Structures are given as C-alpha cells and as structure tokens.
N, C-alpha and C positions, 0 to 999 in steps of 0.2 A: 504493500500500500504506500502510495506517495505520502511523504511526511507533510503534515499540515502544521503550520506555525501560526500562532496567534499574532495578531497585529499586522499581518502582511496580507493586504487585500481584504475584500469582503469575505466573511466566513462562508456564505453560500457559494461563492465562486470557487473558493478553496475546496469545499466539500465536493462540488460538481467535478472539478478537475481530478480529485482523488478517485471518484467513482468511475470516471472515464478511463483512468489508468488501469483500474481493476477489471472493468467490463470488456475493454477492447484492446487487449494486449496484441501487439503485432504478431502474426498477420491476420488475426481473427476477423476484423472488420473487412479487410481486403478480400478474404476468402468468401465471406457472405455476399459482398457486392458482386464478385465474379459469378456466384451462383444465381443471384438475381438477374444478371445480364444474360446468362445462359438460359434461364427460364423464360425471359422475354422473347428470345429469338428461336427457341426450340419448342417450347410448350404452348405457344400461342396457336390457337386453331382458328382458321379463317372461316367461321361459320356465318357467312354473310347472310343474315336473315334467318332468324329462328323459325320463321314461317315460310321460308322460300324466297324467291327473288323479289317478291313484293313487300318484304319486311321493311319497316321504317328504319331510318338512320339511327334512332335511339336504340332499337333492338339489335342492330348490327354492332354498335359500339358496346352494348352490354355483352353480347355474345363473345366478342373479341377479348374484352377485359376479363370476363369470368373464366374463359378457357385457359388462361395462363396463370390463374391464381392458385392452382392446386399445389404444385411443388414449391414455388417460391413462398407461398403463404406458410407452408409447413416449416420451411427453413426459418422464416421470421418468427414463428411461434417458438421453435427451439431456442432461438437467440434470446428473446425477451424473457422466457421462462428461466433460462439459465442465468441471465443477469439478475432477475428479481430474486430467485431462490438462493443462488450462491453469493451474489453481491451483498445482499442484506444478511443472509444466513451466516456467512463467514464472519461478518462484523459482530453479529450477536454471539456466535460461538466463542470467538477469540476475545471478546470483551472490548473490541475496538470502538464499538458504539458508545461506550462510556466516555471515551475521549471526546467524541462528537458532542455528547450531552454537556460537556464542560464549557463549550463555546457559548458566546453571547448570541445565541440564535435559538429560536423556538424549535421544538421537536418536529413540528409539521414541515418546517423548511428543510430540516435534515432529510426527512423522507422525500420531500419534493426534489431535492438535489439528486438523490439516489434514483428516483423514478425517471427523472428527466434524462439521466444517462442511460438507464436500463431500457426504457421504452422509447422515449422521444428521439434520442439519437439514432436508435435502430430503425425507427419508422421513416426517417427522412430518406435514406438511400433506397429503402424498399419501395416507397411510392415513387420517388424520383426516377430511379433507374427503370422500373417497369413502365412508367408512363412515357419516358423518353424512348424506350425500346419500341413501344407500340406506335409512337408517333413516327419513328423511322420506318416501321413496317407498313403502316396504313395512315399516312397523314390526312388523307381525305375523309377518314372515319373519325380519328381521334380529335382533330382540330375543331370541327364544327360541333362535336358532341362531347367536349371535355367535361361538361357538367355531369353527364351520365357516367363517364369513366370514373370521375371522383366519387360519385354516389355509390358505384359498385365497389370501389375500394372501401368506402366508409361502412357499407353494409357488411362486407366480408370481414372487416377488422373487429367488429363488435364482439363476436364470440371469442377470438383470441385474447382480447383485452379483458373480457370477463374472466377467462381462465387465469390470466395473469393476476387479476385482483384476488381470486381465490388462493392462488399460490402465495401472494403477499400475506394474506390473513393466516394461512397455515404456517408460513415461515415465522411470523411474529409470535404465534401461539406456541410453536415447538422450539423456537430459537435455534433452528438449524434448517439447512436448505435442501439436503439430499432427498429426504422423504417428501418434502413439498414439491420438488421438481418431478419426482416420479408420479405423485398424485396429480399434478397438473397435466402431464402428458397422457395419463390414463383418462382423465376427465375429458380432454380434448377428443380423443378417439372414441370415447363412450358417447359423447354428444353426436359425433358423426354417425355412429351406428344407430342411435335412437332416431336421428333424422331420417335415415334410410328406411327404417321400419315404419315410422309414422307416415312417410310419403307413400309407401306401398299400401298401408291400411286405408289412407285417404283415397287412393286410386281405386281400390276394390270396393270399398263400402260407401264412398262419397261422404264420409264423415270427416270433416276437416278441422274439428275442434282441436285435436292434438297439433295439427299443422299450424293453426293460428297461435297457439300457446308457444310453440317452439320458435315461431317467427319473432317473438319478443326477445328471444335469446340470440337467434341467428336470423336477422332480417334479410339476409341473402335469399332465404326461402321464399318470402313474399315477393321480393324483387324478381326472382326467376319466374315465379308464377305469373306476375304481371306481364312480363315481356313475352313469355311463351304461351300464356293462356292455357296451361295444362299443369298437371301435377308435376312436382320435381322429380318423380320417378320417371326415368327416360323411356321406359318400355310400356308405359300405360297411357291410356287415352285421357281426355280432359274430364274433369269433374265440374259439375254445374252449380254446386251449392256455395261456392266462394269465388267471386271474380273481383279481386281487389283493383282499385284504381291507383293512380299515381299518388294521390293524397294519402291513401292507406300506406303505400310504400314509405313515404316520408314520415308518417306518424309512427309506424312500427320501428323504423330506424331510430327516430328520436327516443321512443320508449326504451329501446334496447340500451341506448347510451345512458338513460336515466338509471337503469339497473346497474350498468357498469360503474357509474359514478357513485351509486349507493354502496357498492362493495368496496370501492377504494376509500370512500368516506369512513366506513367501518374500520378499515386499516389505520387511517389517520387518527381516528378517535381512540383506538386501542393503544397505539404508540404514544399518544399524548397523555392519556389518562390512566391506563391500566398496566402498561408494560413495566415490569420490575425486573431488574438485573441482579 
C-alpha cells in the first residue's frame, strides 16, 4: 500500500491514490483494457434489426450494443468485485483501515475514495473502449443513436453494480474479502440462471410476473423485451400479457438504480455507525 502522510495534500486524494495503487497494479488495468478492445471487435454481432430489415435504428443500435456485452461485461464484473472485496477486505484484515480512520476525514469519504477507485475507474475504460470500438465498426449506427447505446450500457450495468454492493456489505460484515468475492461471483451467475428460467416460464405460461420483478434487478430484460417485442428466451414466441413501452424501460432502469443505491447506502451506514475494529 502506498504510504499516506498527513498534511500532504487533501486526505481524500491521498486515500484515492493509495486505493488506485492497490487496485490497478501494472499491468492489470492494461490487460483488462486489451480484453475490452478484443471484445468490441470480436464479440460484436451485427444483428441489424431484431425484427429484420425493417427494424428501427434504435433497435439496431440496441442489438449491436447488447451483442458485445457478454464477455466484456463478465470481465468488468470480475474486476470490480475483486477490487471491492480485496481492496477493502485486505485493509480490514490487516488493520490498515484504522490508519485511515485516524485522518481528519469522515468514514463515508474513506469509503467513497475506495469505491471511486474500485468501481469508477474501472467503469471509464469499459464504457469508453467498447463505445469507441462500436463507433469504429458501425459509425452510422452508433453516432445517431448514442442515447440508446448508453441506455443499454446503463441497463446492463445495474445488476453488476448491485452484486458489487452486496459484496461490499459482506466484506464489511466479515472483515475479509475472499469469501465475499466468491459469494459475489456465485450470486452473479445465480441471477443469470434465474433469469433464464423465468424467461422460459414466461414464454410457456404467458405469466410475466417473475419477469417484471427481475427487471427491477436487471433492467436489460425489459429493454430487450421492448426492442424485440418477445420474451428474452431466444427460442420462444412472443407473449401478449406484457408489452412495455419506452417509458417503462426508463422507469425500470431508474428503479433498479434506486435499489443499487439503497444497498450501497446500507454499506455506508454500517461503516459509519456500526463497524468496530
């Protein structure tokens, strides 16, 4: 850990620099950026028109963006979960966080510095590289529909951020990161499995209640349904009991981030009021 000295610079900046040093040791960030670039150029599928040649430009932009998010998104999830679990977990295990608490800065700002490094810094190359890669591949699609591209990113990132918030809570409770990291990865895959099962049930039974509930956790489900006008299960026909509009997509996406913010707020409250070392 980079040594932090009192009286030199703002404590928040010093803490942020220390977290950066721990989270992104060379060449970790460079490797992840390379993987994002590979994902942009290899995993992008040119599904121009989810409904065929007559599909709208928004649907084409959504299809292009969502097609490349599988592998790069998983890489991003691994990165932020590792940073949250081990970055904070190691500080708690080794007692380093006690040094942080001695600084003239509130506990919530200490956690903010850690999260800005763990999540915020990792988010910038993820969105930036993939968006730039898509623009190189299909400028006539990405340029006019950049809003849909960013909305697709926003909807897809809600679930990983929720899992990161859960990992944060578990790390604070257990004061160690390894178990929290394993729990986070298991939770991420479990949610993916549940989404697949619920999508199949919705396609067969036309009961979309489970799909609507899950869309509050993973709004990419409702976004996909809006643009494709069919169940997220790729081999099943359309269901008629739920036809969301664009306002619904925005509402569910906003709702999902309220849930994410609530989970992180619980972490802030626990660190500020309940955490004893």
